[in-house]
N, C-alpha and C positions, 0 to 999 in steps of 0.2 A: 504494500500500500504506500503511495507517495506520502512523504512526510511534510512538515510545515514549510520548509524552504522550497521544496518542489512545487507545492501548491501555490505559494506566493509567486514563484516564477510563472506559473500558469496564469495567475491573475494579472501579472504584468504583461504577459503576451496578449491577453484579451484586451487589456487597456490600450496597448499600442494599436490594436486593430480596430477597436470599437468605440472607445471613449469619445464622446462628442458627436458620433455619427448617428444617422437616422436609419432605422431598419426599413428596407423595402419589402422584406418577406421574413416570416418566421415559420418554422415547421417543427411541431412538437410530436415526437413519435412515442409518446407514453399515453396510455388510455385516458388518464384524468385530465390531460391538457390537449387532447387530440383536436379539439375545435378552436383552440385559442389562436388568435391572430394579433400579433404585435406590430404589424406593418404600420409605419408612421411614428413609432416610439423612438425617442432619443435615448441613447445609451450613456449612462454615467459611469464613472470608474468602478471597477470590480474590487470589492473589499474581500479580505480573507480573515478567518478566525480559526487558527489551527489548521485543520484539514478541510474546512468548509469554504466554498466560494459563494460570494454574494454579488451577483451582477445586477446593478440597480438601473432602472429605466423609468422614464416619464412618458406615458402614452400620449397619443395625439389629443386625447380628451383631458389631459392634465393629471391623471392618476399616477401615483408613484408606486411602482412595483419592484419587487426583488425576485430575481431568478436564483433560487438556492440549489446548488448542485454539490455533489460529493463524488469524488472519483472512486472511492472504495478500492478494490484490488485491481481492477482491469481498466478503469475509466481513463479518459484523456480528452483534452480539448485540442483541436487542430485548427489552424488558421491558414487559409489558402486564398489566392486571388480568385475573385468571382469567375466562375466558368471553368476553372482548372479541375483536373481529375482528383477525386477524393483519395486520400492515402489509405483508407480502409473501406471494406464493403459497405454499401448503403444500409444493409439490414442491421448493422451494428450501431447506426446513428440513433441518438435519442433526442437531440436538439440541433436545429440548424438556424443560425441567425445570419441574415444576409443584408449587406449594405450594397451600395453601388460598386464598391471596390473589392470587398472581401466576403468570404463566407467563414464563419466560425462554427465548427461542427463538434458537438460533444458525443464521443463514441463510448459506448458501454458504461455510461454513467451509472453509478450505484444508486443515486438519488437525484430526482428532478422534481422541483415544486415551485410554484409561483404564489407569492403572497404579498400583501401590502407591506411596503418598506417599514411602516410604523410597527409592524408585528414581527420584525426580525428576532426580537428577544424570545419569541416562542420556539425558535428552532436552534438558537445558539446560547440562550440564557443559562443553560445548565453547564456550559463549558467553563473550565478554569481560565485564568488569564492567558492571553496569547503570547507565547515567547517571542514572536516576531512583531508584536504590536508596539505601541508607544512605551509600554512598560513603566508605569508610574510607581512611586513608592507604595501606593495603596495596592497596586497589582502585585508587587513583590511580597508584601505582607499577607495578602490573600493566598498567594501560591504557597508561601511558607506554612501558613496555618492549615491549609488543606493537605499538604504533604505530611505534616507531623501529627495530624489529627488521629491517625491510627498507627501508633508506634510499632505494633507487632506485625503490621502488614509487610509483605515482601516488597522490597524497594522497587524491583523491576516492574511489578504489577502496579504499584502506586504511580510510577513515572509514566506508564503507558495509559493510565486512566485519564482521559481527556477532560474529566471534570476536576482534576487536580491542576494540571497545566495543559494547555492545548498546543499541539504541534509536534510532540515527540513520538517517534516510532522506534522500531527495533534498531535502526542504524544509530540514531542519536542516543538511545538508551545505552547501547553497548559502549559507544565511544565516550559518553559522559562518565559512565561508571569507571571505565579504565583510567581516564585522565584524573578522576577523583581518587582512584586507588581503592574503590569499594566494590565488593562482589555483588552483582545484581540480585542474587538469591538471598542475601542477608536482609534482616528486617530494617525498616526505616530507622528504628532506634539506634542502629549501629552507626549511623552517620554522625561524625563528630561535628560537622558544620553543614547542616542542610541548606542554609542560605548560600553558601559558597558553591554547592553543587548546582543549585538553580541558576546562579549567575554563570557558571561554566556551561551549563546546558544552553543557555541563551546565547552566549558568545559563540559556541560551536555552531548553532543553527544559523546565526548571522553570518558566520564565516562561510558556511555551505551555500547560503544565498548569494554572497558576493562572488564566490569562486565558480558557481554553477554546478557544483558537485561537492560531496563530502571530502574534505582534505583536513584531517586532524593531525597528521604527522608532519605536515609541511613539505612532504615529498610526493609529487604527482605520480611517481612510479610505484610507491607504496603508500597510498593516500590515507588508509585507515589502520588503526592499531589492532583491532580485534574482529571487527564485523566481518562475518563469513570467512574467517581465517582459521577455523577449527582444523586441528592436526598440523598446522603450520607453526614455525617457531615465532615466539613473541619478538617483535622488532626491538624491544628494549632489553630483555633478559635472556631470550632464546628458549624459554620454557614453552612447551607445546600448548597452543591455545585450545580451550575447551568450549563446548556449547551445551546448552540446556534450555529448559522451558521455564517460563514465568507466566503468571496469569491465572484467572479462575478456570475451573474445569470447563472444557468445551471451547474456550477462547484463549488457549495457551499460545504464546508466541516464543520464538527462538531467540535467545540472546547468547552473547559470547563474552569470554573473559580469559585472562591469564591467571592461572592458579597461584603463581608466585607474586605478581604485582598486585593481585586482588585476592588475598587469602580469604577462604570461606569462614574462618573463625579466628 
């Protein structure tokens, strides 16, 4: 599943193509919106919150609406010149937004809904602070309180919980825990400085956004410390990287660690 930095890059791509433009056609290929017509709507910038995309529009009649999409595991947004061949088969498209110049096609989107912009809180209000958002002092304290609210909870599970902080997935979970020197299967209470971990997670995500990919080691040839490097030597100490599961039953996710740099106990 794309993580917060990848989703923000998707939002930026939609902005470059659509922000300020008027739609000449829309095509919703999901049952609940099959008859919706947004032709004549003006597109405002696309916001993101964690892994959620919020494309805001003003209809020709003056209504302010938000197209809420989520990529889930397989989804993507592609932007092409109007009339060009689509990069994926048409039956995979869920949304098509067309201007005079471009088409933005949402393929295999895991979630598509249209709602009044004033009601955005109903779909993202449960989420924790966005690690790629403005991140005020209040956001930091909220994230800290939510992370430490259940001290016995497995750290990796807590960090993947989007109601704690929004934007982290398995890449940034694994890399943040390595940089912090904490095993992701230890409890939250094992953190000596949870605020420092949150700040590092945010710094890593912002770095990923700036570089266009995760680069936590500073080396593009070996860009990550542990993610998907199981059975390979740790780049720091040469110990073999291990992998395991975190998360509630039925929703487990794979994470990675160095058993020497991140001791289990």
